[in-house]
C-alpha positions in Angstrom: -6.2 18.4 -17.7 -7.1 14.9 -18.7 -6.9 11.6 -16.9 -7.4 8.3 -18.7 -8.7 10.3 -21.7 -11.3 12.2 -19.7 -10.9 16.0 -19.7 -11.3 18.0 -16.5 -11.3 21.7 -15.7 -8.7 22.8 -13.1 -10.0 24.9 -10.3 -8.7 28.5 -10.6 -8.0 28.2 -14.4 -10.0 29.2 -17.4 -12.8 26.6 -18.0 -12.7 24.6 -21.2 -15.8 24.5 -23.4 -17.8 21.3 -23.2 -16.1 20.1 -19.9 -18.4 20.0 -16.9 -16.3 18.5 -14.1 -13.7 20.6 -12.2 -10.9 19.2 -10.1 -8.1 20.4 -8.0 -4.5 19.1 -7.9 -2.9 18.3 -4.6 0.7 17.2 -4.1 0.9 14.3 -1.6 4.1 12.8 0.0 3.3 9.1 0.3 6.8 8.3 1.5 5.9 7.8 5.2 2.9 5.6 4.2 5.1 3.5 1.9 7.7 3.1 4.6 5.1 1.9 7.1 3.7 -0.6 4.6 7.2 -1.9 3.9 7.9 -2.3 7.6 4.6 -4.1 8.1 5.4 -6.5 5.2 8.8 -7.2 6.7 7.2 -7.9 10.1 4.7 -10.2 8.5 7.4 -12.1 6.6 9.4 -12.5 9.8 6.4 -13.9 11.7 5.7 -16.3 8.8 9.2 -17.7 8.8 9.2 -18.1 12.5 5.8 -19.9 12.4 7.1 -22.2 9.6 10.2 -23.0 11.6 8.2 -23.8 14.7 5.9 -26.1 12.8 8.8 -27.9 11.1 10.5 -28.4 14.5 7.2 -29.8 15.9 6.8 -32.2 12.9 10.4 -33.4 13.4 9.9 -33.9 17.1 12.6 -31.4 17.9 10.5 -29.0 19.9 8.3 -29.2 23.0 4.7 -28.6 21.9 3.9 -27.1 25.3 6.3 -24.1 24.8 
């Protein structure tokens, strides 16, 4: 196996000559992590829009600054 041009031996396979490092391959499902990141991004975007609206309303004198 090679990554970015660097050869590696795979654990449990016949070692290649001249290759010192051995690695394992592991399948990972990153779907749940990506979904959580997408939700966090959407939440941040919503909060940013809300904050910008509140600031604009204050600047225009259309909102009570005490609220």
